[in-house]
C-alpha positions as CSV (number, residue, x, y, z in Angstrom):
1,X,-35.3,-23.4,18.7
2,X,-35.6,-21.1,15.7
3,X,-38.4,-19.1,17.3
4,X,-36.2,-18.6,20.4
5,X,-33.4,-17.2,18.2
6,X,-35.7,-14.9,16.4
7,X,-37.0,-13.6,19.7
8,X,-33.5,-13.1,21.0
9,X,-32.6,-11.2,17.8
10,X,-35.6,-8.9,18.3
11,X,-34.5,-8.3,21.9
12,X,-30.9,-7.5,20.8
13,X,-32.3,-5.1,18.2
14,X,-34.5,-3.4,20.7
15,X,-31.6,-3.0,23.1
16,X,-29.5,-1.5,20.4
17,X,-32.2,1.0,19.5
18,X,-32.5,2.0,23.2
19,X,-28.7,2.5,23.4
20,X,-28.8,4.7,20.3
21,X,-31.5,6.9,21.8
22,X,-29.4,7.6,24.9
23,X,-27.0,10.5,25.1
24,X,-23.8,9.1,26.3
25,X,-20.3,10.6,26.6
26,X,-18.3,9.7,23.5
27,X,-15.9,6.9,24.3
28,X,-12.7,6.9,22.2
29,X,-12.4,3.6,20.3
30,X,-11.7,2.0,17.1
31,X,-13.3,-1.3,16.2
32,X,-13.4,-4.2,13.8
33,X,-12.7,-7.8,14.5
34,X,-9.2,-9.0,14.5
35,X,-7.8,-8.9,10.9
36,X,-6.0,-11.9,9.5
37,X,-2.6,-10.2,9.2
38,X,0.1,-12.7,10.1
39,X,3.2,-11.2,11.8
40,X,5.9,-13.1,13.5
41,X,8.5,-11.7,16.0
42,X,12.0,-12.1,14.6
43,X,14.5,-13.9,16.8
44,X,17.2,-11.8,18.3
45,X,20.6,-13.5,18.5
46,X,23.9,-12.0,19.6
47,X,27.4,-13.2,20.2
48,X,29.2,-13.5,23.4
49,X,27.4,-13.2,26.7
50,X,24.3,-11.5,25.3
51,X,21.1,-12.4,27.2
52,X,18.8,-10.7,24.7
53,X,17.0,-14.0,24.3
54,X,15.3,-13.4,27.6
55,X,13.9,-10.1,26.5
56,X,10.1,-9.8,26.4
57,X,7.9,-7.3,24.7
58,X,4.6,-7.7,26.5
59,X,1.4,-6.2,25.4
60,X,-1.4,-6.3,28.0
61,X,-4.1,-8.7,26.8
62,X,-7.0,-10.7,28.0
63,X,-5.5,-13.8,26.3
64,X,-1.8,-13.9,26.0
65,X,1.5,-11.9,25.6
66,X,3.8,-11.5,22.7
67,X,7.3,-12.7,23.4
68,X,10.6,-11.9,21.7
69,X,12.8,-14.9,22.1
70,X,15.8,-16.6,20.5
71,X,14.2,-20.0,20.8
72,X,10.6,-19.3,20.0
73,X,8.7,-16.9,17.9
74,X,5.1,-16.0,18.3
75,X,2.8,-16.0,15.3
76,X,0.4,-13.2,15.6
77,X,-2.9,-13.6,13.8
78,X,-4.7,-10.3,13.7
79,X,-2.3,-7.9,15.3
80,X,-4.6,-5.0,16.1
81,X,-4.0,-1.9,18.1
82,X,-5.9,-1.1,21.3
83,X,-6.5,1.7,23.7
84,X,-7.6,-0.7,26.4
85,X,-6.0,-3.7,28.0
86,X,-7.0,-5.8,25.0
87,X,-4.1,-4.7,22.8
88,X,-3.0,-7.8,20.8
89,X,-4.5,-11.2,20.5
90,X,-2.0,-13.9,19.9
91,X,-3.0,-17.0,18.0
92,X,-0.3,-19.6,17.4
93,X,-2.4,-21.3,14.7
94,X,-2.5,-20.0,11.1
95,X,-6.3,-19.8,11.2
96,X,-7.7,-16.3,11.0
97,X,-9.6,-14.9,13.9
98,X,-13.3,-15.7,14.2
99,X,-15.4,-12.8,12.9
100,X,-18.2,-11.1,14.8
101,X,-21.8,-11.9,14.0
102,X,-23.4,-10.1,11.1
103,X,-23.8,-6.5,12.2
104,X,-27.2,-4.7,12.6
105,X,-27.6,-2.0,10.0
106,X,-28.5,1.5,11.2
107,X,-31.9,2.6,10.2
108,X,-30.1,5.4,8.3
109,X,-28.3,2.9,6.0
110,X,-29.2,2.9,2.3
111,X,-31.5,0.3,0.9
112,X,-29.0,-1.1,-1.6
113,X,-26.7,-2.2,1.2
114,X,-29.6,-4.0,2.9
115,X,-30.1,-5.9,-0.3
116,X,-26.4,-6.6,-0.7
117,X,-26.3,-8.3,2.7
118,X,-29.6,-10.2,2.3
119,X,-27.8,-13.5,1.9
120,X,-25.9,-13.0,5.1
121,X,-28.8,-11.8,7.3
122,X,-30.9,-14.8,6.1
123,X,-28.5,-17.1,8.0
124,X,-28.9,-17.6,11.7
125,X,-26.1,-15.6,13.3
126,X,-23.9,-16.9,16.1
127,X,-23.7,-15.3,19.5
128,X,-22.1,-11.8,19.1
129,X,-18.3,-11.7,19.6
130,X,-17.4,-8.3,21.0
131,X,-15.1,-6.2,18.8
132,X,-11.9,-5.3,20.6
133,X,-11.5,-1.6,21.3
134,X,-8.4,-0.5,19.5
135,X,-8.3,3.3,19.0
136,X,-7.3,5.9,21.5
137,X,-8.5,9.1,20.0
138,X,-11.3,8.8,17.6
139,X,-14.4,10.7,18.7
140,X,-17.9,9.8,17.6
141,X,-19.8,12.0,15.3
142,X,-21.3,12.7,11.9
143,X,-19.2,13.4,8.8
144,X,-21.1,14.8,5.9
145,X,-18.4,13.5,3.5
146,X,-17.2,15.1,0.4
147,X,-13.8,16.6,-0.4
148,X,-11.2,17.5,2.3
149,X,-10.9,21.1,3.3
150,X,-8.7,23.0,0.8
151,X,-7.1,24.9,3.7
152,X,-5.4,21.7,4.8
153,X,-3.5,21.3,1.5
154,X,0.2,22.1,1.5
155,X,2.2,23.6,-1.4
156,X,5.1,21.1,-1.4
157,X,6.0,17.7,0.1
158,X,8.1,17.9,3.2
159,X,11.3,16.0,2.5
160,X,12.2,13.0,4.7
161,X,15.6,13.3,6.5
162,X,16.1,9.5,5.8
163,X,16.7,10.4,2.2
164,X,14.6,7.4,1.0
165,X,16.1,4.9,3.4
166,X,13.8,2.2,4.6
167,X,14.4,0.4,7.9
168,X,15.1,-3.3,7.0
169,X,13.5,-6.2,8.8
170,X,15.6,-7.5,11.7
171,X,15.6,-10.9,10.1
172,X,17.4,-9.6,7.0
173,X,20.6,-9.2,9.1
174,X,22.8,-12.3,9.3
175,X,24.8,-10.5,12.1
176,X,22.2,-8.9,14.4
177,X,25.0,-6.6,15.7
178,X,24.8,-4.7,12.4
179,X,21.1,-4.1,13.0
180,X,22.0,-2.4,16.3
181,X,24.4,-0.1,14.4
182,X,21.7,0.8,11.9
183,X,19.2,1.6,14.7
184,X,21.6,3.7,16.7
185,X,22.9,5.5,13.6
186,X,19.4,6.5,12.5
187,X,18.9,8.1,16.0
188,X,21.7,10.5,15.1
189,X,20.1,11.8,11.9
190,X,19.3,15.5,12.1
191,X,21.4,16.1,15.2
192,X,23.7,19.1,15.4
193,X,26.9,19.8,17.3
194,X,25.1,21.0,20.5
195,X,23.2,17.7,20.6
196,X,26.4,15.9,21.2
197,X,27.7,18.3,23.8
198,X,30.9,18.8,21.9
199,X,31.3,22.5,22.7
200,X,35.1,22.5,22.1
201,X,35.4,19.7,19.6
202,X,34.6,19.8,15.9
203,X,31.8,17.5,15.0
204,X,33.1,15.1,12.3
205,X,31.8,11.9,10.7
206,X,34.7,10.0,12.4
207,X,33.7,11.3,15.8
208,X,30.0,10.2,15.4
209,X,31.1,6.8,14.2
210,X,33.4,6.4,17.2
211,X,30.5,7.4,19.5
212,X,28.2,4.8,18.0
213,X,30.6,1.9,18.2
214,X,31.9,2.9,21.6
215,X,28.4,2.8,23.1
216,X,27.3,-0.4,21.3
217,X,30.5,-2.4,21.7
218,X,32.8,-0.6,24.1
219,X,35.6,-0.3,21.5
220,X,37.9,2.5,20.6
221,X,38.1,3.0,16.9
222,X,39.8,6.4,17.2
223,X,38.4,9.8,16.1
224,X,40.2,10.1,12.7
225,X,39.8,8.4,9.3
226,X,43.4,7.2,9.5
227,X,42.7,5.4,12.8
228,X,39.4,3.9,11.7
229,X,40.8,2.6,8.4
230,X,42.8,0.1,10.6
231,X,39.8,-1.4,12.3
232,X,39.2,-4.2,9.8
233,X,39.7,-5.7,6.4
234,X,39.0,-3.8,3.1
235,X,36.4,-5.0,0.6
236,X,34.5,-3.6,-2.4
237,X,31.4,-1.4,-2.1
238,X,29.3,-4.3,-3.6
239,X,30.4,-6.5,-0.7
240,X,29.6,-3.8,1.9
241,X,27.1,-4.5,4.6
242,X,25.3,-2.2,6.9
243,X,27.6,-1.1,9.7
244,X,30.8,-1.1,7.6
245,X,32.9,2.1,7.5
246,X,33.5,3.8,4.2
247,X,36.2,6.3,3.2
248,X,37.0,8.4,0.1
249,X,40.8,8.7,-0.3
250,X,42.3,11.1,-2.7
251,X,45.4,10.5,-4.8
252,X,47.4,12.5,-2.3
253,X,46.4,10.2,0.6
254,X,43.9,12.6,2.2
255,X,40.3,11.7,3.1
256,X,37.7,13.9,1.5
257,X,34.8,12.2,3.4
258,X,34.0,9.1,5.5
259,X,31.0,7.7,7.3
260,X,29.0,4.6,8.4
261,X,27.4,2.6,5.6
262,X,23.7,1.7,6.3
263,X,22.9,-0.2,3.1
264,X,20.6,0.8,0.3
265,X,23.4,3.0,-1.1
266,X,23.3,5.3,1.9
267,X,25.8,6.3,4.6
268,X,25.7,8.4,7.8
269,X,27.8,11.5,7.5
270,X,28.3,14.9,9.2
271,X,27.6,17.6,6.6
272,X,29.9,20.5,7.2
273,X,28.7,24.0,7.8
274,X,27.6,26.0,4.7
275,X,25.5,29.0,3.7
276,X,22.4,26.8,3.6
277,X,23.3,24.9,6.8
278,X,25.2,27.2,9.2
279,X,25.7,24.3,11.6
280,X,27.2,20.9,11.1
281,X,24.4,18.3,10.8
282,X,24.3,14.5,10.8
283,X,22.5,13.3,7.7
284,X,22.1,10.4,5.3
285,X,23.8,10.7,1.9
286,X,23.7,8.6,-1.3
287,X,26.9,7.1,-2.5
288,X,27.1,8.6,-6.0
289,X,29.3,6.4,-8.2
290,X,30.0,6.7,-11.9
291,X,32.0,3.5,-11.4
292,X,32.4,1.1,-8.5
293,X,35.8,2.6,-7.5
294,X,35.4,6.2,-8.3
295,X,33.1,8.8,-6.6
296,X,32.0,12.0,-8.1
297,X,33.8,13.9,-5.3
298,X,37.3,14.7,-6.6
299,X,37.6,11.3,-8.2
300,X,38.6,9.9,-4.8
301,X,38.9,6.1,-4.3
302,X,36.0,4.6,-2.4
303,X,37.3,2.2,0.4
304,X,35.1,0.0,2.5
305,X,36.3,-1.4,5.8
306,X,34.5,-4.2,7.7
307,X,35.1,-3.7,11.5
308,X,32.9,-6.6,12.6
309,X,35.4,-9.0,14.2
310,X,34.4,-10.5,17.6
311,X,32.4,-7.4,18.5
312,X,30.2,-8.0,21.6
313,X,27.2,-5.8,22.4
314,X,27.3,-3.9,25.7
315,X,24.2,-3.8,27.9
316,X,23.3,-0.6,26.1
317,X,23.8,-2.3,22.7
318,X,21.5,-5.2,23.8
319,X,18.8,-2.7,24.7
320,X,19.1,-1.0,21.3
321,X,18.8,-4.4,19.5
322,X,15.9,-5.5,21.7
323,X,14.1,-2.2,20.8
324,X,14.7,-2.6,17.0
325,X,11.5,-1.3,15.5
326,X,11.0,-3.6,12.6
327,X,11.3,-7.0,14.1
328,X,8.0,-8.6,13.1
329,X,8.5,-11.2,10.3
330,X,5.6,-10.3,8.0
331,X,4.5,-13.0,5.5
332,X,4.0,-11.4,2.2
333,X,0.6,-12.4,0.7
334,X,-1.2,-11.9,-2.5
335,X,-4.2,-10.6,-0.5
336,X,-2.3,-7.7,1.0
337,X,-0.5,-7.0,-2.3
338,X,-3.8,-6.7,-4.1
339,X,-5.2,-4.6,-1.3
340,X,-2.2,-2.2,-1.6
341,X,-3.0,-1.9,-5.4
342,X,-6.5,-0.7,-4.5
343,X,-5.6,2.0,-2.1
344,X,-1.9,3.0,-2.8
345,X,-2.4,5.7,-5.5
346,X,-5.2,7.3,-3.5
347,X,-3.0,7.3,-0.4
348,X,-0.1,8.7,-2.4
349,X,-2.1,11.7,-3.6
350,X,-3.7,12.3,-0.2
351,X,-0.3,12.1,1.4
352,X,1.3,14.5,-1.1
353,X,-1.5,17.1,-0.8
354,X,-2.2,16.9,2.9
355,X,1.2,16.5,4.6
356,X,0.9,12.9,5.8
357,X,2.9,9.8,5.2
358,X,1.2,7.5,2.6
359,X,3.4,4.7,3.8
360,X,2.0,4.9,7.3
361,X,-1.5,5.4,6.1
362,X,-1.4,2.2,4.0
363,X,0.3,0.2,6.7
364,X,-2.3,1.2,9.2
365,X,-5.1,0.2,6.8
366,X,-3.5,-3.2,6.3
367,X,-3.1,-3.7,10.0
368,X,-6.4,-2.4,11.2
369,X,-8.6,-4.0,8.6
370,X,-6.7,-7.2,7.8
371,X,-5.9,-5.9,4.3
372,X,-9.5,-5.0,3.8
373,X,-10.8,-8.4,4.8
374,X,-12.3,-7.5,8.2
375,X,-16.1,-7.5,8.4
376,X,-16.0,-3.7,9.0
377,X,-13.3,-3.0,6.4
378,X,-14.7,-4.9,3.5
379,X,-17.6,-4.1,1.1
380,X,-20.1,-2.7,1.7
381,X,-18.8,-0.7,4.7
382,X,-15.2,0.1,3.6
383,X,-14.3,1.3,7.1
384,X,-10.5,0.6,7.1
385,X,-9.7,2.5,10.3
386,X,-12.7,1.6,12.5
387,X,-14.1,5.2,12.7
388,X,-17.2,5.4,14.9
389,X,-20.2,7.6,14.1
390,X,-22.0,8.0,10.8
391,X,-20.9,9.1,7.3
392,X,-23.4,11.0,5.1
393,X,-26.1,9.6,7.4
394,X,-24.9,6.0,7.1
395,X,-23.7,3.8,9.9
396,X,-23.5,0.1,10.8
397,X,-23.9,-1.4,14.3
398,X,-21.2,-3.6,15.8
399,X,-20.7,-4.9,19.4
400,X,-17.6,-3.3,20.7
401,X,-15.6,-3.2,23.9
402,X,-15.3,0.1,25.8
403,X,-13.3,1.2,28.8
404,X,-14.6,3.6,31.4
405,X,-12.5,6.2,33.3
406,X,-11.8,3.6,36.0
407,X,-10.2,1.3,33.5
408,X,-13.0,-1.3,33.5
409,X,-14.1,-2.8,30.2
410,X,-17.6,-3.5,29.1
411,X,-19.4,-4.3,25.9
412,X,-21.9,-2.2,24.0
413,X,-23.3,-2.0,20.5
414,X,-22.0,1.0,18.7
415,X,-22.4,2.7,15.3
416,X,-19.5,2.8,12.9
417,X,-19.2,4.9,9.8
418,X,-20.4,3.3,6.7
419,X,-18.5,4.5,3.6
420,X,-19.3,4.3,0.0
421,X,-15.7,3.2,-0.9
422,X,-12.1,3.2,0.2
423,X,-11.5,6.8,-0.8
424,X,-14.0,8.1,1.7
425,X,-12.3,6.0,4.5
426,X,-8.8,7.2,3.5
427,X,-10.0,10.9,3.4
428,X,-11.6,10.5,6.8
429,X,-8.2,9.2,8.1
430,X,-6.4,12.2,6.7
431,X,-8.9,14.6,8.1
432,X,-8.4,13.1,11.6
433,X,-4.7,13.4,11.4
434,X,-4.8,17.0,10.1
435,X,-7.7,18.3,12.2
436,X,-7.1,16.4,15.4
437,X,-9.8,15.6,17.9
438,X,-12.4,17.8,19.7
439,X,-10.6,20.2,21.9
440,X,-7.1,19.6,20.4
441,X,-6.7,20.3,16.7
442,X,-2.9,19.5,17.0
443,X,-3.4,16.2,18.7
444,X,-1.7,14.3,15.7
445,X,0.5,17.1,14.5
446,X,3.7,15.3,15.5
447,X,2.8,12.6,12.9
448,X,2.6,15.1,10.0
449,X,5.4,14.9,7.4
450,X,6.5,18.4,8.1
451,X,6.8,17.7,11.8
452,X,7.9,14.1,12.0
453,X,10.7,14.4,9.4
454,X,10.5,10.7,8.6
455,X,8.0,7.8,8.7
456,X,9.8,6.1,11.7
457,X,9.2,9.2,13.9
458,X,5.5,9.2,12.7
459,X,4.9,5.6,13.6
460,X,6.7,6.1,16.9
461,X,4.4,9.0,17.8
462,X,1.2,7.1,16.8
463,X,2.2,4.4,19.3
464,X,0.4,5.6,22.5
465,X,-1.6,8.2,20.7
466,X,-3.4,6.5,17.9
467,X,-3.2,3.1,19.6
468,X,-1.8,1.9,22.9
469,X,-0.4,-1.3,21.6
470,X,3.3,-0.9,22.6
471,X,4.4,-2.8,19.4
472,X,2.2,-0.7,17.1
473,X,5.1,1.1,15.4
474,X,7.0,-2.1,15.1
475,X,4.2,-3.8,13.3
476,X,3.7,-0.8,11.0
477,X,7.4,-0.5,10.2
478,X,7.6,-4.2,9.5
479,X,4.8,-4.0,7.0
480,X,6.4,-0.9,5.4
481,X,9.7,-2.8,5.0
482,X,8.2,-5.9,3.5
483,X,5.9,-4.2,1.0
484,X,8.3,-1.2,0.4
485,X,5.5,1.3,1.2
486,X,7.8,4.3,1.3
487,X,7.7,4.3,-2.5
488,X,4.2,5.9,-2.1
489,X,5.7,8.7,-0.1
490,X,7.4,9.8,-3.3
491,X,5.6,11.6,-6.2
492,X,4.6,9.2,-8.9
493,X,7.0,8.9,-11.8
494,X,4.8,10.0,-14.7
495,X,4.9,8.5,-18.2
496,X,5.3,11.9,-19.7
497,X,9.0,11.8,-18.9
498,X,9.5,8.8,-21.2
499,X,11.8,9.8,-24.1
500,X,11.6,7.6,-27.3
501,X,15.0,8.2,-28.8
502,X,18.5,8.8,-27.4
503,X,19.0,12.0,-29.4
504,X,15.9,13.5,-27.7
505,X,17.6,13.4,-24.3
506,X,19.2,16.7,-23.0
507,X,22.7,17.1,-24.4
508,X,24.3,16.9,-20.9
509,X,22.8,13.5,-20.5
510,X,23.9,12.2,-23.8
511,X,27.5,13.2,-23.0
512,X,27.4,10.8,-20.1
513,X,26.2,7.8,-22.0
514,X,29.2,5.8,-23.2
515,X,27.6,2.6,-24.5
516,X,26.6,2.2,-28.1
517,X,22.8,2.0,-28.7
518,X,21.1,-1.3,-28.9
519,X,22.0,-3.1,-32.1
520,X,18.6,-4.7,-32.6
521,X,19.9,-8.3,-32.6
522,X,17.8,-11.0,-30.8
523,X,20.4,-12.9,-28.8
524,X,17.7,-14.9,-27.0
525,X,17.9,-17.9,-29.2
526,X,16.1,-20.1,-26.7
527,X,13.0,-17.9,-26.9
528,X,12.7,-17.8,-23.2
529,X,11.7,-14.2,-23.1
530,X,8.7,-12.9,-25.1
531,X,9.9,-10.5,-27.9
532,X,9.5,-6.9,-27.0
533,X,9.1,-7.4,-23.3
534,X,11.3,-5.6,-20.7
535,X,13.1,-8.9,-19.8
536,X,13.7,-9.6,-23.5
537,X,15.3,-6.2,-24.1
538,X,17.6,-6.2,-21.0
539,X,18.7,-9.8,-21.8
540,X,19.7,-8.7,-25.3
541,X,21.3,-5.4,-24.1
542,X,23.5,-7.2,-21.6
543,X,24.4,-9.9,-24.2
544,X,25.3,-7.2,-26.7
545,X,27.8,-5.8,-24.3
546,X,29.3,-9.2,-23.4
547,X,27.7,-9.4,-19.9
548,X,26.6,-13.0,-19.0
549,X,22.9,-13.4,-18.1
550,X,20.8,-16.5,-17.6
551,X,18.0,-17.4,-20.1
552,X,15.5,-17.8,-17.2
553,X,15.7,-14.7,-14.9
554,X,12.0,-14.7,-14.3
555,X,9.7,-11.6,-14.3
556,X,11.3,-8.1,-14.2
557,X,10.8,-7.8,-10.5
558,X,12.5,-11.2,-9.9
559,X,15.9,-10.4,-11.4
560,X,17.5,-9.4,-8.1
561,X,16.5,-12.5,-6.1
562,X,17.3,-14.7,-9.1
563,X,20.7,-13.0,-9.6
564,X,21.6,-13.8,-6.0
565,X,20.5,-17.4,-6.4
566,X,22.7,-17.7,-9.5
567,X,25.7,-16.0,-7.9
568,X,25.6,-12.8,-9.9
569,X,26.8,-9.5,-8.4
570,X,23.7,-7.9,-6.9
571,X,23.9,-4.4,-5.4
572,X,21.9,-1.5,-4.1
573,X,24.1,0.9,-6.0
574,X,23.5,2.0,-9.5
575,X,26.2,1.7,-12.1
576,X,26.2,2.1,-15.9
577,X,26.0,-1.2,-17.6
578,X,23.9,-2.9,-14.9
579,X,20.3,-4.1,-15.0
580,X,17.9,-2.4,-12.7
581,X,15.1,-4.5,-11.3
582,X,11.9,-2.8,-10.0
583,X,9.6,-4.3,-7.4
584,X,6.0,-4.3,-8.4
585,X,4.5,-0.8,-8.5
586,X,7.8,1.1,-8.1
587,X,8.3,3.9,-10.6
588,X,5.4,2.8,-12.8
589,X,6.5,-0.9,-12.8
590,X,3.7,-3.5,-13.4
591,X,1.9,-4.0,-10.1
592,X,2.2,-7.8,-10.4
593,X,5.3,-8.6,-12.3
594,X,7.6,-5.6,-11.6
595,X,9.9,-4.3,-14.3
596,X,13.6,-4.5,-15.5
597,X,15.6,-1.9,-17.4
598,X,19.2,-1.1,-18.3
599,X,21.3,1.6,-16.7
600,X,22.9,3.7,-19.4
601,X,24.5,6.4,-17.1
602,X,24.6,7.6,-13.5
603,X,24.6,11.3,-12.6
604,X,24.5,13.2,-9.3
605,X,20.8,13.9,-9.9
606,X,19.7,10.4,-10.9
607,X,20.2,7.6,-13.4
608,X,19.4,7.3,-17.2
609,X,17.8,4.0,-18.1
610,X,16.8,2.4,-21.4
611,X,13.8,0.0,-21.5
612,X,11.3,-1.8,-23.6
613,X,7.5,-2.2,-23.4
614,X,6.9,1.2,-21.7
615,X,5.7,3.0,-24.9
616,X,5.0,-0.3,-26.6
617,X,6.7,-3.7,-27.2
618,X,8.4,-2.4,-30.4
619,X,10.0,0.8,-28.9
620,X,13.2,1.2,-26.9
621,X,12.7,4.3,-24.8
622,X,14.7,6.2,-22.1
623,X,13.9,7.7,-18.8
624,X,15.7,9.8,-16.2
625,X,14.9,8.5,-12.7
626,X,15.6,10.7,-9.7
627,X,17.9,9.6,-6.9
628,X,14.8,9.1,-4.7
629,X,14.0,6.1,-6.9
630,X,17.5,5.1,-7.9
631,X,18.6,4.7,-4.3
632,X,15.3,3.4,-2.9
633,X,14.7,0.0,-1.4
634,X,12.3,-0.8,-4.2
635,X,15.1,-1.3,-6.8
636,X,18.0,-3.7,-7.2
637,X,21.0,-3.7,-9.5
638,X,22.4,-6.8,-11.2
639,X,25.8,-7.0,-12.9
640,X,29.4,-6.3,-12.4
């Protein structure tokens, strides 16, 4: 039996060598066995006569389809993209997909990698399992490696018109109708007057809000702030939910501004004409507050109105909700978190220098390689995106499914690039996006930061171009939401901005800091927080100012969730006197435990925080964080 297997392996190797010697027309593919990423489609539930539960999102597959249902949810093990009919393999068990047999090394592979895989090749391999074809526009070829072309570098990062907003998972909404408002509101960002066909009518925030609600719910809220103020009950900004209406009312009773609140401290508003913007434009603004009731604009009172009372989605509204593009329930895992740590800073730098979204790059690497766990994606090949061909003369052979021009699939053995590390793989990805494919250098141009304007537009474009999986953008957006990957689209907050004493801050900042400095007293008599740690300092700072705080809030990144569990006021809005909890990796926070600091002041440009254990565990230091961080989804504020 063993001799038969050896003979069979020799025949397979001979066939591969024959295939390699033939000149064949390059077939566009991406390979790797199905990665063990677990995604689950969120249920969509609506009130009234909604029939969204019958909606299906079907991806053509040899095995099964992915259903979006109110009664069932499909667990997807190994959601990979595909340029053929094999787009997504659905597996209702939690077991990872079976891997392909050990690949055959190209004769051009380096000897050290042969030695590294000696233990694997000594075992008798199973029958080859073809690798699903997943990519729609990778061409085969040789890449000599090295640095990217300097000509591809950009001078500055193109801003996102989402202003740091990150589309939340559908499951995060208790009322799914609010998700429909968010989705429809985001479609309006960047539009101008002519886009609404309002030739004779002034484009206002109230008019845009009325259009959104009228289309989604067939209601008439009116076209003025005065009318829309009467659509529901008032509540505080800390109680506000996405879809609420917000207003700034001056002491004279006028309204200086209004809009639709989308969460994360941001609202949809029509920016009036100005020298910089000659046309009225719909955009996302931050809610700048120096206190919960006062805004920096004319000291107007901020009013929130909840209009959600027995609102029923129209057929159009149901379609918007069914198409919500972050509906996969991603299970956060240590494996993926650790994988992100390995590639995130490289992705951030490449994204900044070469005009691509690091968030999208990382999400694709997670999805395509199973967080680096796929046979092709892990050591020693590091091929995170399934690029075919060779790299610096090195390649590895895998069985892979191909599709001919008639749409028929067949299996061959093909060579895939064998990288020396993740950086080479990430650089190759960037080169593909920036230089396109043979015959069309601009093939991926709509996915560039400067062209797409935001990551949602980039993932939408890649669906059907990079991969034909119709849910590709949904999966990427869901990963981005769960792991807060848009933080890597921002420049890294460097340690050089840390200031070790209050009197070293710029004078204009010092004037806005009303609280006395920390008195140095250890109020943590239980000893629950290690002395000098960030949690120890913030606990003592809050106690000094008379703010109640529990002795067991957990790690710095846990304070938001712990605060909710304890009934504390938790918000997306910064306010002086609150604690700010950072998710792991955000703004220099520890990649495992996160961080917590104290908000000393809020300005229109950002927030001033004090913190411990940044310089060392014996120094209280200060930082000024830009609004891109202060209003990002990676931070949470705790306190009244």
